[in-house]
Structure formats: structure tokens, C-alpha cells
ZAVEXLO-953364 format. One record per residue (C-alpha): y, z, x. Coordinates in steps of 0.5 Angstrom, whole numbers, padded with zeros to 4 digits, always signed. Layout:
REM ZAVEXLO-953364
YZX;...
REM end
This chain:
REM ZAVEXLO-953364
-0043+0121-0149;-0042+0116-0155;-0040+0109-0154;-0033+0110-0156;-0032+0115-0152;-0035+0111-0146;-0030+0106-0147;-0024+0110-0148;-0026+0113-0141;-0027+0106-0137;-0021+0103-0140;-0017+0109-0139;-0019+0110-0132;-0017+0102-0131;-0010+0103-0133;-0009+0109-0129;-0012+0105-0123;-0007+0099-0124;-0001+0104-0126;-0002+0108-0119;-0003+0102-0115;+0004+0099-0118;+0007+0106-0117;+0005+0106-0110;+0007+0099-0108;+0013+0099-0112;+0018+0094-0110;+0024+0096-0106;+0028+0089-0105;+0028+0083-0108;+0024+0080-0103;+0018+0085-0105;+0020+0084-0113;+0019+0076-0112;+0014+0075-0107;+0011+0081-0105;+0015+0081-0098;+0011+0075-0096;+0006+0080-0093;+0000+0079-0097;-0006+0077-0093;-0010+0070-0095;-0016+0074-0098;-0012+0079-0102;-0008+0073-0104;-0014+0069-0106;-0017+0075-0110;-0010+0076-0113;-0009+0069-0115;-0016+0069-0118;-0014+0075-0122;-0008+0071-0124;-0012+0065-0126;-0018+0068-0130;-0014+0070-0136;-0016+0071-0143;-0018+0064-0144;-0023+0064-0138;-0026+0071-0139;-0026+0071-0147;-0025+0064-0150;-0028+0059-0145;-0035+0061-0146;-0034+0062-0153;-0031+0055-0153;-0037+0053-0149;-0042+0056-0154;-0039+0052-0160;-0037+0046-0157;-0043+0045-0152;-0042+0039-0147;-0035+0038-0150;-0033+0045-0147;-0035+0043-0140;-0028+0039-0139;-0025+0046-0139;-0029+0048-0133;-0028+0042-0129;-0020+0042-0130;-0019+0049-0129;-0023+0049-0122;-0021+0042-0120;-0014+0043-0120;-0014+0048-0114;-0016+0042-0110;-0010+0039-0111;-0006+0045-0111;-0009+0047-0104;-0008+0040-0101;-0002+0037-0104;+0003+0043-0106;+0002+0050-0103;+0003+0049-0096;+0009+0045-0097;+0012+0050-0102;+0011+0056-0097;+0014+0052-0092;+0020+0051-0096;+0020+0059-0096;+0024+0061-0102;+0022+0065-0108;+0021+0060-0114;+0019+0054-0117;+0026+0052-0120;+0029+0054-0113;+0025+0049-0110;+0027+0044-0115;+0035+0046-0115;+0035+0045-0107;+0031+0039-0106;+0034+0035-0112;+0041+0038-0110;+0043+0040-0117;+0044+0046-0121;+0043+0042-0127;+0036+0040-0124;+0035+0048-0123;+0037+0050-0130;+0032+0044-0133;+0026+0047-0129;+0028+0054-0131;+0027+0051-0138;+0021+0048-0137;+0018+0054-0134;+0020+0059-0140;+0017+0054-0145;+0010+0054-0140;+0010+0061-0139;+0011+0063-0146;+0006+0059-0149;+0001+0061-0144;+0003+0068-0145;+0002+0068-0152;-0005+0067-0151;-0006+0073-0147;-0003+0077-0152;-0008+0075-0157;-0013+0076-0152;-0010+0083-0151;-0010+0084-0159;-0017+0082-0160;-0020+0087-0155;-0016+0093-0157;-0018+0092-0164;-0025+0092-0163;-0026+0096-0157;-0021+0102-0158;-0021+0102-0166;-0014+0101-0167;-0010+0096-0171;-0008+0089-0167;-0001+0091-0167;-0002+0098-0164;-0007+0094-0159;-0001+0089-0157;+0004+0095-0156;-0001+0099-0151;-0002+0093-0147;+0005+0091-0147;+0007+0098-0144;+0002+0098-0139;+0004+0091-0136;+0011+0094-0137;+0010+0099-0132;+0007+0095-0126;+0011+0089-0127;+0018+0092-0128;+0017+0097-0123;+0012+0094-0118;+0014+0087-0118;+0010+0082-0115;+0008+0087-0109;+0006+0092-0115;+0002+0086-0119;-0001+0083-0113;-0005+0089-0111;-0006+0091-0118;-0009+0084-0119;-0014+0085-0113;-0017+0091-0117;-0017+0087-0124;-0021+0082-0120;-0026+0087-0118;-0026+0090-0125;-0027+0083-0129;-0032+0080-0124;-0036+0086-0125;-0035+0086-0132;-0037+0079-0133;-0043+0078-0129;-0047+0084-0130;-0048+0083-0138;-0049+0075-0136;-0055+0078-0131;-0058+0083-0136;-0058+0078-0142;-0061+0072-0137;-0066+0076-0135;-0068+0079-0142;-0068+0071-0145;-0071+0068-0139;-0074+0073-0134;-0069+0070-0129;-0064+0075-0127;-0059+0069-0124;-0055+0066-0130;-0054+0060-0126;-0061+0059-0125;-0063+0062-0132;-0059+0057-0136;-0064+0051-0134;-0070+0055-0135;-0075+0057-0140;-0075+0062-0145;-0079+0069-0144;-0083+0067-0150;-0085+0061-0147;-0083+0057-0153;-0079+0052-0149;-0073+0051-0144;-0067+0054-0147;-0062+0048-0148;-0068+0044-0151;-0069+0050-0156;-0062+0051-0157;-0061+0044-0159;-0067+0044-0164;-0064+0050-0167;-0057+0048-0168;-0058+0041-0170;-0063+0044-0175;-0057+0047-0178;-0053+0041-0178;-0049+0043-0172;-0048+0037-0167;-0053+0037-0161;-0051+0043-0156;-0052+0038-0150;-0049+0032-0153;-0042+0031-0153;-0038+0028-0159;-0031+0027-0155;-0029+0020-0153;-0029+0019-0146;-0022+0017-0146;-0020+0024-0149;-0025+0028-0144;-0022+0024-0138;-0015+0026-0141;-0016+0033-0142;-0020+0034-0135;-0014+0031-0132;-0009+0035-0136;-0012+0041-0134;-0012+0039-0127;-0005+0037-0125;-0003+0043-0130;-0006+0048-0126;-0002+0045-0120;+0004+0045-0124;+0004+0052-0127;+0009+0056-0124;+0006+0063-0124;+0000+0060-0120;+0005+0056-0115;+0009+0063-0113;+0003+0066-0111;+0003+0062-0105;+0010+0064-0103;+0007+0071-0102;+0003+0070-0095;+0006+0070-0088;+0005+0063-0086;+0004+0056-0088;-0003+0056-0086;-0005+0062-0090;-0003+0058-0096;-0008+0053-0096;-0013+0058-0094;-0012+0063-0099;-0012+0057-0104;-0019+0056-0101;-0021+0064-0102;-0018+0063-0109;-0023+0057-0111;-0029+0061-0108;-0027+0068-0112;-0026+0063-0119;-0032+0060-0118;-0036+0066-0119;-0034+0067-0126;-0034+0059-0127;-0041+0058-0125;-0043+0064-0130;-0039+0061-0136;-0044+0056-0138;-0050+0061-0138;-0046+0066-0142;-0044+0061-0147;-0051+0058-0148;-0054+0065-0149;-0049+0067-0153;-0050+0062-0158;-0057+0063-0158;-0057+0070-0159;-0052+0069-0165;-0056+0064-0168;-0063+0068-0167;-0060+0074-0170;-0058+0071-0177;-0064+0067-0177;-0070+0071-0178;-0075+0066-0178;-0076+0058-0178;-0069+0055-0178;-0067+0051-0185;-0071+0055-0189;-0068+0060-0195;-0072+0066-0194;-0071+0066-0186;-0063+0067-0187;-0061+0075-0186;-0060+0079-0191;-0053+0081-0191;-0055+0089-0193;-0059+0088-0187;-0054+0086-0182;-0054+0089-0175;-0049+0094-0173;-0045+0090-0168;-0044+0085-0174;-0041+0091-0178;-0037+0093-0172;-0034+0086-0171;-0033+0085-0179;-0028+0091-0179;-0024+0087-0174;-0023+0081-0179;-0026+0076-0174;-0033+0076-0177;-0032+0074-0185;-0038+0073-0190;-0037+0070-0197;-0043+0070-0201;-0042+0064-0205;-0049+0063-0208;-0049+0071-0209;-0056+0071-0206;-0055+0077-0202;-0057+0072-0196;-0052+0070-0190;-0052+0062-0190;-0050+0060-0183;-0050+0052-0183;-0045+0046-0182;-0042+0044-0189;-0038+0039-0186;-0045+0035-0184;-0046+0031-0190;-0053+0029-0189;-0055+0037-0188;-0051+0039-0194;-0055+0035-0198;-0061+0039-0196;-0057+0045-0196;-0056+0044-0204;-0063+0043-0205;-0064+0050-0203;-0059+0053-0207;-0054+0054-0202;-0046+0053-0204;-0043+0052-0197;-0043+0056-0190;-0042+0063-0192;-0041+0066-0184;-0034+0065-0181;-0034+0067-0173;-0028+0067-0169;-0030+0063-0162;-0026+0068-0158;-0031+0074-0160;-0037+0071-0157;-0037+0074-0150;-0034+0081-0152;-0040+0081-0157;-0045+0078-0153;-0047+0085-0150;-0048+0088-0157;-0052+0083-0160;-0057+0083-0154;-0057+0091-0155;-0055+0092-0148;-0053+0099-0146;-0046+0102-0148;-0044+0103-0141;-0044+0095-0140;-0040+0094-0147;-0035+0099-0144;-0034+0095-0138;-0034+0088-0141;-0028+0092-0145;-0024+0094-0139;-0026+0087-0136;-0023+0083-0142;-0017+0087-0142;-0016+0086-0134;-0016+0079-0135;-0011+0078-0140;-0006+0083-0137;-0007+0080-0130;-0005+0074-0132;+0001+0076-0137;+0004+0080-0131;+0004+0074-0127;+0007+0070-0132;+0012+0075-0134;+0015+0076-0127;+0016+0068-0126;+0020+0068-0133;+0024+0074-0130;+0025+0071-0123;+0027+0065-0126;+0032+0068-0131;+0035+0073-0126;+0035+0069-0119;+0035+0062-0122;+0040+0063-0127;+0044+0069-0127;+0045+0069-0119;+0045+0062-0117;+0049+0059-0123;+0053+0065-0126;+0054+0070-0121;+0053+0068-0114;+0056+0074-0111;+0051+0079-0114;+0048+0084-0109;+0041+0084-0108;+0041+0091-0112;+0044+0088-0118;+0039+0082-0118;+0033+0087-0117;+0036+0091-0124;+0037+0084-0127;+0030+0082-0126;+0027+0088-0128;+0031+0088-0135;+0029+0080-0136;+0022+0083-0135;+0022+0088-0140;+0025+0083-0145;+0020+0078-0143;+0015+0083-0145;+0018+0084-0152;+0018+0077-0153;+0011+0076-0151;+0008+0081-0155;+0012+0078-0161;+0009+0071-0160;+0002+0074-0159;+0001+0076-0167;+0000+0069-0170;-0003+0064-0166;-0004+0057-0169;-0011+0056-0165;-0016+0060-0160;-0014+0063-0154;-0017+0057-0149;-0013+0052-0154;-0006+0055-0153;-0007+0056-0146;-0009+0048-0145;-0003+0047-0149;+0001+0050-0143;-0003+0046-0138;-0001+0040-0141;+0007+0042-0141;+0006+0044-0134;+0003+0037-0132;+0008+0033-0136;+0014+0037-0134;+0014+0040-0127;+0008+0037-0123;+0011+0030-0122;+0018+0032-0120;+0015+0037-0115;+0010+0032-0112;+0015+0027-0112;+0020+0032-0109;+0015+0033-0103;+0013+0026-0102;+0019+0021-0104;+0025+0021-0100;+0029+0017-0105;+0028+0021-0112;+0034+0024-0113;+0037+0029-0118;+0039+0025-0124;+0032+0022-0124;+0028+0029-0124;+0033+0031-0129;+0031+0025-0134;+0024+0026-0132;+0023+0033-0133;+0026+0033-0140;+0022+0026-0142;+0016+0029-0140;+0017+0036-0144;+0020+0033-0150;+0015+0028-0151;+0009+0033-0150;+0012+0039-0154;+0013+0035-0160;+0006+0031-0160;+0003+0038-0159;+0007+0041-0165;+0006+0035-0169;-0002+0036-0169;-0002+0044-0168;+0004+0047-0171;+0006+0051-0165;+0013+0052-0167;+0014+0048-0174;+0009+0046-0179;+0004+0040-0177;+0006+0033-0179;-0001+0030-0178;-0008+0032-0179;-0011+0034-0172;-0016+0029-0173;-0018+0023-0167;-0016+0018-0172;-0009+0020-0172;-0008+0021-0164;-0004+0017-0160;-0009+0012-0156;-0015+0017-0158;-0012+0023-0154;-0012+0030-0157;-0006+0035-0156;-0010+0038-0151;-0010+0032-0146;-0003+0029-0148;+0000+0032-0142;-0003+0027-0138;+0001+0021-0142;+0007+0026-0141;+0006+0026-0134;+0006+0019-0133;+0012+0018-0137;+0016+0023-0133;+0014+0019-0126;+0016+0013-0129;+0023+0016-0132;+0024+0019-0125;+0023+0013-0121;+0026+0008-0125;+0033+0013-0126;+0032+0015-0119;+0032+0007-0116;+0038+0005-0121;+0042+0011-0118;+0045+0013-0112;+0040+0016-0106;+0040+0023-0104;+0044+0026-0099;+0042+0026-0092;+0041+0033-0092;+0036+0033-0097;+0032+0027-0094;+0032+0031-0088;+0029+0037-0092;+0024+0033-0095;+0022+0031-0087;+0022+0038-0085;+0017+0040-0091;+0012+0034-0089;+0013+0035-0081;+0007+0040-0078;+0010+0046-0075;+0009+0046-0067;+0007+0052-0063;+0012+0055-0059;+0007+0054-0053;+0006+0047-0054;+0014+0046-0054;+0015+0050-0047;+0009+0045-0044;+0013+0039-0046;
REM end
């Protein structure tokens, strides 16, 4: 069987599995549609949460960023995992005890304000659509390469699959679909990593091979990688170029952004008991760690294999550059997608791949007759291309295609569902039509999910950054808008609705304007995205922390300058923070 037929078979089989699970567990009530009837076991919920979490950014883009950024890419590893500790300890159990359907519903009831609820819906929609745009780009990349179709066709196919299991299955269908998707993606991610690590270092465990000697005995992997990339004018792989301030702010933004992401929080509404919420967060962290501890090895091996492919001899010598006509098959395949491009600037027929932004190395390159870097590689392709670069079997390539699609679709489905729930439950029913029946609410929810899928597909066509960077922006917005008011809503009885509204708007507006000023998410950027232009040296990826501090400050100041919450609201807060007492303990006094 050819590689292409094998890919169609594996990917098509995974689609049938997802759709079958969605139909089997079809939502028949609003409780099923929004929170899977609150009957999901902690282990299954932990696995579904991991799938929800391990998006295209984690599967496709994170290791690509680590491959090109090296040490600087570690902020994504620390931030995206550390947030679960905050979530498990400070938010998940209390929100589960609240016992409703959505994050805006908690904010509306806790702050005794429909306006606060509406503002929370706006924040949720901005966060979710920013996040889901990255997932749709991931879908387009995977389909364009592995299914040999246009990106537009790829996006439409992905939208169609999500439509079936999100619109019909709701949270109940998505939960069990995500369990299957987790199994597919973790197998697809770790198996090539094991093969390639063994191939390069003779050690089959990526986490150990990452720090081991190369199989040819030429030195340790990271030391040799440092040597190779620096001799091409790139920054040292194991040294960071970001300032300590920026590293701290990006890491913190990703951590508190994790704890403020509505599609992650809502997963803890689906378990039967409060205790299960904390337990499922622990399982989720365990399942996520399998991928996240493998990612550094995948990134470094991808960079090593890529450079070794282009450089066929001693680095830095013109005769060592690969002849374009002799480029390997994987190179030709990815060229067809437009995600690898070659521009023969000096017309010598060889691929000059180096850092032409490094003034010192440019002088050396000029002495060889080079006229600039000729190879452009999209960072988002490295994980997907790595098995082909390493010459792994076709069935491994087929599984990584299925895993990448599963990663993008699983998160997209969770995001689209929280968008539909926010609009149908928190706006249509709670604000505009309080007497709406459950049946009509379910219909409205499905219509909202369908509309959200169409908008998400549109957003995925043209992104201003790589998948992981776009997702990082969503985390920053979540950190600046929702996290502070959720945390204060649980642990402060004095904070009121007016304060929460002002705080959310201040954090949301400040953070989105800052990101747009440098990255142009909605309009042309006003400033060049360089450290000299950043406020206090904080990049757009880390600005969410400053937005969160602004949110905290505005919320507290406005709350203490205005009327205290009603006694019923104060009682709700104390109820959330008071542990439940077992009936047997009550009866024994």
C-alpha cells in the first residue's frame, strides 16, 4: 500500500471512530450538551481534558518553536503545564461545587449582575476565537500536506467532522471522542520520537536520549547542535536570548491563562463530585506530561535532522551545501504546500541556509559569494516533517497525520462548544428569553455551534503568526480578563459586580490593543515587534500578566469604592469555600 493510501486509511478510520462515538453518545438534554450530564469519571475526564488541552499548538507548533528557539522555547513547556497546578488547587473544585454549566454563569451569579455575565461572554468569545483560529491553521497545514488537498478543502473537511460530533454530540459526545483522540495523538507523537531518538542516539527513550551522545560518537546531541547552528550564524541552541523579565511574564501569562481558559474550566463541570474535579486535574497533568516531556527531544532532533539534511559536509563551507536538484523527497513534498520555499539568490544551484540577520556571519557568507539565506521553513511543519526527514516507515507518517488532526480537532470542538454554550445559555436564555424550554435551548445551542464552526474556519485562513504564538495570545487574554474575577469571586466576599465589570473590560481592552499594536491580529500593527518597542520589555505573548494586574487593581479599587455585595452573594462565596460534610458525620454530631 502506498504512503498516500495508508494516510487516507488511517485518517479516515479515525474520523469514522470520532463520528461513531459522537452518534453513540448523542446529547439528549441541555445537561448532556453542556456538561455531559455530570457523569464523566475522573480518569476519562483527565484524558479528555488532556486532549482538549493538547491542541495543534502543543502537537504541531510547540516542538517547532523549541527546535528554532531552543532554550527560549522552554517558556511554553513551563507555562502550559504549571497552570494546571493553579487550576487544580484554586479554581476547579470550587467551580464544580457551584454546580452550573458555564464560566459566565458563575460570574453572573457570583457578582449578581447580568451585565457582568454578558461581559464575561464577550471575553470568552474573544479568547475562544483567538484560540480556535490557531487550531484551524493547524488543520489546514495537516490536510495540505498529508491529504494532498488545497488548504481551503482541508479546512472545510475539518469543519465538517467537528460539525458532526460537536453539534450532535455536545459535551457528552465530545468527551468520549476526546478520550479516543488522546489515545491517537499520544501514540502518534511518542512513537516517532522513540524511533528517531533511537536512530540518532541508540537510546529508545526520548527523555533520556535528549541529553545523550550521538550514535556516531561525535559528541553529545545538544553540544553538537549548538556547534552546528552557531556555525551557521544562528543563536546558540542551549542559551536563551530573551530577557529574564520577558521569560517570567510569558511563563506567568501561560500559567494563569491556563487557569482562565473557559474550555478547560468547563471540563471540571462534567465530573460527578467536587473531589473528582481535583482528581481529574491530576490525571490531566499526568497525561499531558507524557507529551510535554517528549517535546524537547522532538524539537532538538528535528533541528538536528533538518540541518544535517541541508548540510552534507563541514558546516560553513560552500561545497557542503545541498544541491537543490538533489534535495530529498520530503523536501519536494513540503515545497508543494508552500511551507518550505527556496530562492536561489546567487544562482549557484545550492541551498544556502544560514542566519542572514547576523551581521558577523553575513561578512563570512559574503566571502563565499552567498547573497542571503535562501531557505525559508515554516516552524509549524517540523514535527510533521520529522518522521519523513528521518526516513521512518510510511505507517508512522500516517499515524502522525492522524494525531495532528486529532490534536487540532479535539481542542477546536471544546472551544466551539463553550462559544455555543455562552451564546445560547448565557445570552439567549438568561438575558433575552428566560422562559425558553430545554428543547429549544438545545436547538439554539446547536445552531450557535454550527455558526461558530463557520466563523472559526474563516479565521483559520490567514493568521499573523505561528500556531503556538496565536494560542499564546489567547492565554494572555484569558489571564487578563477572566482569571482575576474568577479568583476574586471565590476568595473575596467584598468584590462586587461593578468592580468585576470594570476589571474585565480594563484587562481585555488593554491586552488586546497591545497584542494588535505589535502583531496586527485585527488591524495593521502600529509598532515593529522588537524588544526596544515593548512596554517594560514585555513581549505581546507575556503582556497578559500586566493586563491581569490591571484587572486586579481596577476590580478591587472600584469594588471598595462602591456598595458591598448583597448578603445572599456573601453566603454563596462562603458556601463555595466550605468543605462538604458527609451525611454520616452530621448524623453522629
